[in-house]
C-alpha positions as CSV (number, residue, x, y, z in Angstrom):
1,M,6.2,-56.8,14.8
2,L,9.6,-55.9,16.1
3,D,9.2,-52.4,14.7
4,L,6.0,-52.2,16.9
5,A,7.9,-53.4,19.8
6,D,10.7,-50.9,19.3
7,E,8.0,-48.0,19.2
8,A,6.4,-49.5,22.2
9,S,9.7,-49.6,24.3
10,K,10.4,-46.1,23.2
11,L,7.2,-44.9,24.6
12,G,7.5,-46.6,28.0
13,I,5.1,-49.3,27.4
14,E,5.4,-52.6,29.5
15,L,3.8,-55.4,27.7
16,F,3.7,-56.4,24.1
17,V,0.8,-58.9,23.2
18,L,0.7,-61.1,20.1
19,D,-3.0,-61.4,18.9
20,D,-4.9,-64.0,16.8
21,G,-3.1,-65.5,13.9
22,W,0.1,-66.9,15.3
23,F,-0.9,-70.6,15.1
24,G,-1.6,-73.6,12.7
25,N,-3.1,-72.5,9.4
26,R,-4.7,-69.4,10.8
27,F,-4.6,-67.1,7.7
28,D,-8.2,-65.8,8.4
29,D,-11.0,-66.4,10.8
30,N,-12.5,-69.4,9.0
31,R,-9.9,-71.9,10.1
32,A,-7.3,-73.4,12.7
33,L,-8.9,-72.7,16.0
34,G,-8.1,-75.9,18.0
35,D,-4.9,-76.3,16.3
36,W,-2.6,-75.0,19.2
37,V,0.9,-75.2,17.4
38,V,3.1,-72.4,16.4
39,N,3.5,-71.4,12.8
40,E,7.2,-70.8,12.8
41,E,7.1,-70.0,9.1
42,K,4.7,-67.2,9.6
43,L,6.7,-66.0,12.7
44,G,9.9,-66.4,10.8
45,G,11.2,-68.7,13.4
46,P,10.6,-70.2,16.8
47,L,8.2,-68.4,19.1
48,N,10.8,-68.2,22.0
49,D,13.1,-66.3,19.5
50,L,10.5,-63.5,19.2
51,I,9.9,-63.3,22.8
52,A,13.6,-63.1,23.3
53,E,13.9,-60.3,21.1
54,V,10.6,-58.5,22.8
55,H,12.0,-59.1,26.4
56,A,15.6,-57.7,25.0
57,K,13.6,-54.4,24.5
58,G,12.5,-54.3,28.1
59,L,9.0,-55.5,27.3
60,K,6.9,-58.5,28.8
61,F,5.3,-60.7,26.3
62,G,1.7,-61.9,26.0
63,L,0.0,-64.3,23.8
64,W,-3.8,-64.8,22.6
65,F,-5.6,-67.9,22.8
66,E,-9.4,-69.0,22.3
67,P,-9.0,-72.5,23.7
68,E,-12.9,-73.3,24.0
69,M,-13.4,-73.1,20.3
70,I,-12.9,-75.1,17.1
71,S,-13.0,-74.4,13.3
72,V,-14.4,-77.0,11.0
73,D,-11.4,-76.2,8.8
74,S,-9.0,-77.5,11.4
75,D,-6.7,-80.7,12.0
76,L,-8.5,-81.0,15.4
77,Y,-12.0,-81.0,13.8
78,R,-11.1,-83.5,10.9
79,A,-9.7,-85.9,13.7
80,H,-12.6,-85.4,16.1
81,P,-15.6,-83.9,14.5
82,D,-17.7,-85.3,17.7
83,W,-15.8,-82.8,20.0
84,A,-17.9,-79.8,18.8
85,I,-21.1,-79.1,20.8
86,Q,-23.8,-80.3,18.4
87,A,-27.3,-81.4,18.5
88,E,-27.7,-84.9,16.8
89,G,-29.3,-84.6,13.5
90,R,-28.9,-80.8,13.2
91,G,-26.6,-78.9,10.9
92,H,-23.8,-76.6,12.6
93,T,-24.8,-73.1,13.9
94,Y,-21.8,-70.9,13.3
95,S,-20.8,-67.6,15.0
96,R,-17.7,-65.9,14.1
97,N,-17.2,-69.1,11.7
98,Q,-16.5,-71.2,14.8
99,L,-18.0,-74.1,17.0
100,V,-17.6,-74.4,20.5
101,L,-15.6,-77.5,21.9
102,N,-17.6,-79.8,24.5
103,L,-15.7,-79.2,27.7
104,A,-18.0,-81.7,29.4
105,N,-16.0,-84.3,27.5
106,P,-13.0,-85.1,29.7
107,D,-10.9,-86.0,26.6
108,V,-11.4,-82.5,25.3
109,V,-10.3,-81.0,28.5
110,A,-7.3,-83.4,28.5
111,Y,-6.5,-82.3,25.0
112,I,-6.6,-78.5,25.6
113,K,-4.6,-78.9,29.1
114,A,-1.8,-80.6,27.1
115,A,-1.8,-78.3,24.1
116,I,-1.9,-75.0,26.0
117,D,0.4,-76.3,28.7
118,K,2.9,-77.1,26.2
119,I,3.2,-73.6,24.7
120,L,3.3,-72.0,28.3
121,T,5.8,-74.4,29.4
122,E,8.2,-74.1,26.3
123,N,7.9,-70.3,25.9
124,A,8.8,-67.4,28.3
125,I,5.2,-66.0,28.1
126,D,4.1,-63.3,30.9
127,Y,0.5,-62.7,30.0
128,V,-2.2,-64.5,28.4
129,K,-5.5,-63.4,26.9
130,W,-8.2,-66.1,27.1
131,D,-10.8,-65.2,24.4
132,Y,-14.3,-66.5,24.1
133,N,-16.2,-65.1,21.1
134,R,-19.4,-66.9,20.8
135,N,-22.5,-68.3,22.9
136,I,-23.1,-72.0,23.3
137,T,-26.0,-73.3,21.0
138,N,-27.1,-76.7,19.8
139,I,-26.4,-78.6,22.8
140,G,-27.2,-82.2,22.5
141,N,-23.7,-84.3,22.9
142,G,-25.1,-86.3,25.9
143,D,-25.4,-90.1,25.6
144,T,-28.8,-89.8,27.4
145,Y,-31.5,-87.0,27.7
146,L,-30.3,-86.4,31.2
147,A,-26.7,-86.0,30.2
148,T,-27.7,-83.6,27.6
149,Q,-29.6,-81.5,30.1
150,M,-26.8,-81.5,32.3
151,Q,-24.2,-80.4,29.5
152,S,-23.9,-76.8,30.3
153,H,-23.2,-77.4,33.9
154,A,-20.9,-80.0,33.0
155,Y,-19.1,-77.7,30.5
156,M,-18.5,-75.1,33.4
157,L,-17.0,-77.8,35.5
158,G,-14.7,-78.9,32.8
159,L,-13.6,-75.4,32.1
160,Y,-12.9,-74.6,35.8
161,D,-10.8,-77.8,35.9
162,L,-8.8,-76.6,32.8
163,V,-8.2,-73.1,34.0
164,S,-7.4,-74.2,37.5
165,Y,-4.9,-76.6,36.2
166,L,-3.2,-73.9,33.8
167,T,-3.4,-70.9,36.1
168,E,-1.8,-72.9,39.3
169,K,0.7,-74.5,37.1
170,H,1.8,-71.2,35.4
171,S,1.2,-68.9,38.4
172,N,3.9,-66.5,37.1
173,I,1.4,-65.6,34.1
174,L,-1.2,-62.9,34.2
175,F,-4.3,-64.4,32.7
176,E,-6.9,-62.0,31.5
177,S,-10.6,-63.1,30.5
178,C,-12.4,-61.8,27.6
179,S,-15.5,-62.7,26.0
180,G,-16.6,-60.4,23.2
181,G,-15.5,-57.9,25.9
182,G,-17.2,-58.5,29.4
183,G,-19.8,-61.2,28.2
184,R,-18.1,-63.5,30.8
185,N,-17.2,-61.1,33.3
186,D,-18.4,-63.0,36.5
187,L,-16.8,-64.1,39.9
188,G,-16.4,-67.7,38.9
189,M,-14.0,-66.8,36.0
190,M,-12.4,-64.1,38.3
191,R,-11.4,-66.9,40.5
192,Y,-8.9,-67.8,38.0
193,F,-8.5,-64.7,35.8
194,P,-7.8,-61.7,37.9
195,Q,-8.2,-59.2,35.0
196,V,-11.0,-58.9,32.4
197,W,-11.5,-57.2,29.4
198,A,-14.5,-55.1,29.9
199,S,-15.7,-54.6,26.4
200,D,-14.5,-55.0,22.7
201,N,-16.0,-51.4,22.4
202,T,-13.0,-49.2,22.8
203,D,-14.6,-45.9,21.8
204,A,-13.8,-43.6,24.8
205,I,-17.4,-42.0,25.0
206,S,-19.0,-45.5,24.9
207,R,-16.5,-46.7,27.6
208,L,-17.7,-44.1,30.1
209,P,-21.0,-46.1,31.1
210,I,-19.3,-49.5,30.6
211,Q,-16.5,-48.7,33.0
212,Y,-18.8,-46.8,35.5
213,G,-21.2,-49.7,35.5
214,S,-18.4,-52.2,36.0
215,S,-17.2,-50.4,38.9
216,Y,-20.2,-51.4,41.0
217,L,-19.5,-55.1,40.9
218,H,-15.8,-55.5,40.2
219,P,-12.7,-53.6,41.4
220,T,-10.9,-51.2,39.0
221,I,-7.6,-53.1,39.2
222,S,-9.6,-56.0,37.4
223,M,-10.7,-54.0,34.4
224,G,-8.5,-53.5,31.1
225,S,-9.1,-50.2,29.4
226,H,-7.3,-49.4,26.2
227,V,-6.7,-46.3,23.8
228,S,-7.5,-47.2,20.3
229,A,-7.2,-45.6,16.8
230,S,-9.3,-42.6,15.9
231,P,-11.8,-42.7,14.3
232,N,-12.9,-45.7,16.3
233,H,-13.3,-48.7,14.3
234,Q,-16.6,-49.7,15.7
235,M,-18.3,-46.3,16.2
236,G,-16.7,-44.1,13.8
237,R,-16.3,-41.4,16.3
238,T,-13.3,-39.1,16.3
239,T,-12.1,-38.4,19.9
240,P,-9.0,-36.6,21.0
241,I,-6.0,-38.8,22.2
242,E,-6.2,-36.9,25.4
243,T,-9.7,-38.0,26.1
244,R,-9.0,-41.5,25.1
245,G,-6.0,-41.6,27.3
246,N,-7.9,-39.9,30.3
247,V,-10.8,-42.6,30.0
248,A,-8.4,-45.6,29.8
249,M,-6.6,-44.2,32.7
250,M,-9.8,-44.9,34.8
251,G,-8.8,-48.7,34.3
252,N,-5.4,-50.6,33.5
253,L,-4.1,-48.5,30.8
254,G,-3.3,-50.2,27.5
255,Y,-2.8,-49.1,23.8
256,E,-4.2,-51.2,20.8
257,L,-3.3,-49.3,17.7
258,D,-0.4,-49.2,15.2
259,L,2.2,-47.0,17.1
260,T,4.5,-47.2,13.9
261,S,2.0,-45.1,11.8
262,L,1.3,-42.4,14.3
263,P,2.5,-38.8,14.1
264,E,5.2,-37.8,16.3
265,S,2.7,-35.5,18.1
266,D,0.5,-38.5,19.2
267,K,3.6,-40.3,20.1
268,E,4.8,-37.6,22.5
269,V,1.2,-37.4,24.0
270,I,1.4,-41.4,24.7
271,A,4.8,-41.1,26.1
272,A,3.5,-38.7,28.5
273,Q,0.5,-40.5,29.3
274,V,2.3,-43.7,30.1
275,A,4.7,-41.9,32.3
276,H,1.9,-40.3,34.1
277,Y,-0.1,-43.4,34.4
278,K,3.0,-45.2,36.1
279,D,2.8,-42.5,38.8
280,I,-1.0,-42.6,39.4
281,R,-1.4,-46.3,38.9
282,P,-1.6,-47.3,42.6
283,V,-4.2,-44.5,43.1
284,V,-6.3,-46.0,40.2
285,Q,-5.9,-49.8,41.2
286,F,-5.7,-49.6,44.9
287,G,-7.6,-46.4,45.8
288,K,-11.2,-45.8,47.0
289,Q,-13.2,-44.9,44.1
290,Y,-16.2,-42.3,44.1
291,R,-18.6,-41.9,41.4
292,L,-19.2,-38.0,41.0
293,I,-21.3,-38.0,37.8
294,N,-23.0,-40.8,36.3
295,P,-22.7,-41.1,32.6
296,E,-26.0,-43.1,32.1
297,A,-28.4,-40.8,34.1
298,G,-29.2,-38.5,30.9
299,S,-26.0,-36.7,31.5
300,N,-23.7,-35.0,29.1
301,E,-20.7,-35.9,31.5
302,A,-19.0,-38.2,33.6
303,A,-16.7,-37.9,36.7
304,V,-14.8,-40.4,38.7
305,E,-12.4,-39.9,41.6
306,F,-9.8,-42.1,43.1
307,V,-8.4,-41.7,46.8
308,Y,-5.3,-43.5,47.9
309,E,-2.9,-42.6,50.9
310,D,-2.0,-38.8,50.0
311,K,-3.1,-38.8,46.4
312,V,-6.2,-37.9,44.6
313,V,-7.0,-38.4,40.8
314,V,-10.3,-37.0,39.3
315,T,-11.4,-37.4,35.9
316,Y,-13.8,-35.2,34.1
317,V,-15.3,-35.9,30.6
318,R,-17.9,-33.8,28.7
319,T,-19.5,-35.6,25.8
320,L,-20.9,-32.6,23.9
321,S,-20.2,-29.0,23.8
322,T,-22.4,-26.6,25.5
323,I,-23.2,-23.0,25.2
324,E,-24.6,-20.6,28.0
325,T,-24.5,-23.0,30.7
326,I,-22.8,-22.9,34.0
327,E,-19.6,-25.0,34.4
328,T,-19.7,-28.0,36.4
329,T,-18.8,-28.0,39.9
330,L,-17.2,-31.2,41.2
331,K,-17.6,-31.9,44.9
332,L,-14.9,-34.2,45.8
333,K,-15.3,-36.8,48.4
334,G,-13.0,-38.8,51.0
335,L,-10.7,-36.2,51.7
336,E,-9.3,-34.6,55.0
337,E,-11.2,-31.1,55.7
338,E,-8.0,-29.7,57.2
339,A,-5.5,-31.0,54.9
340,L,-4.1,-29.1,51.9
341,Y,-3.9,-30.6,48.6
342,C,-1.6,-29.2,45.9
343,L,-3.0,-29.4,42.1
344,Q,0.0,-31.1,40.4
345,G,1.3,-29.1,37.4
346,T,0.1,-25.9,39.1
347,D,1.0,-23.7,42.2
348,Q,-2.7,-24.0,43.4
349,V,-3.6,-25.5,46.8
350,F,-6.8,-26.2,48.2
351,S,-8.1,-27.4,51.5
352,G,-10.0,-30.6,51.7
353,A,-12.8,-28.8,52.9
354,E,-13.0,-26.4,49.9
355,L,-12.6,-29.2,47.4
356,M,-15.5,-31.3,49.1
357,Y,-17.8,-28.4,50.0
358,A,-17.4,-25.7,47.5
359,G,-15.9,-27.7,44.8
360,L,-13.7,-27.8,41.8
361,T,-14.8,-25.8,38.9
362,A,-14.4,-27.9,35.6
363,I,-13.5,-25.6,32.9
364,L,-13.0,-26.8,29.2
365,P,-12.7,-25.1,26.0
366,Q,-15.4,-25.4,23.2
367,G,-15.6,-28.9,21.4
368,D,-16.8,-32.2,21.8
369,Y,-15.6,-35.2,23.6
370,L,-13.2,-33.2,25.8
371,S,-11.7,-34.1,29.3
372,K,-9.5,-33.2,32.1
373,Q,-7.7,-35.0,34.8
374,Y,-6.9,-33.5,38.1
375,Y,-4.0,-34.8,40.2
376,F,-3.7,-33.8,43.7
377,V,-1.2,-34.7,46.4
378,K,-1.7,-33.9,49.9
379,Q,1.0,-31.6,51.6
């Protein structure tokens, strides 16, 4: 892990996140959910020692939890099998080898509060990924018919009580909500978790409609968007690191891949992407977004523009290569007609009127899954 943190630090990355597997007897996904105790033998020492080493490398530290779930093979289930949501007289229905804790039960909420609070209090954690990887089924824990009918509602009230307590007490921590991706990307959860993982599908081309659609409901600053390995582990698609970076930079840029196994050429690209994103980050996070080409409308392309103060970022992606077709013209929006905009990395200067009414011709070489990002600064 420290080798990975070393590489992340060298590339300018700001946050190192320890994912699933750090707690209890969690040696596979069949066990230990609910046992929120640091496995120091597995980590080679106390969690805070690891955090201190990560912080010493100039990185913040994040930790994964899935607090609402329970494994049958766990100390918690052996002590409290009645805490799992379950219809009386029926066998368990598993998803991802796990069950859901009954947050309609105040004792369950109190236990999770204490367990998670202890870890967050005793360790210098900067970020929490709060996962939720299955739906609730077999509802039936109520003492009465009416209590069972109200269980889903009572569950959400218990959840809001839990996350309100933890996020208010640990207000220095950034909490990100995840539910198989964006399965619970709603305003109720965003009241407590200002950042949301939009989808577990990290394939850059698949991400285009996901991110485009998300932007209709939620601000860009709330959306996590990462570069993953290629070929993508879900789609099997091979996309250039440049396109993966350009797509991820339309949200909160991150990387989820083994940096230590990458060729030096990819590391150089990532370092440049990270440095560039730090420059354009305010434009993407705080700027006004204009949707130029909808990737879901039978299109072979996508284009999005962000305008913030004197800076403009435009990202264009072409899915499949074409032949004997006219290049796409992107007509930008939200600019000052009389102002001059310099295309960074070149000596080209355009008026706002030219960019909005004549447009910007997007020229790409032959090849699939290619993209280009344009960065303008008003003179």
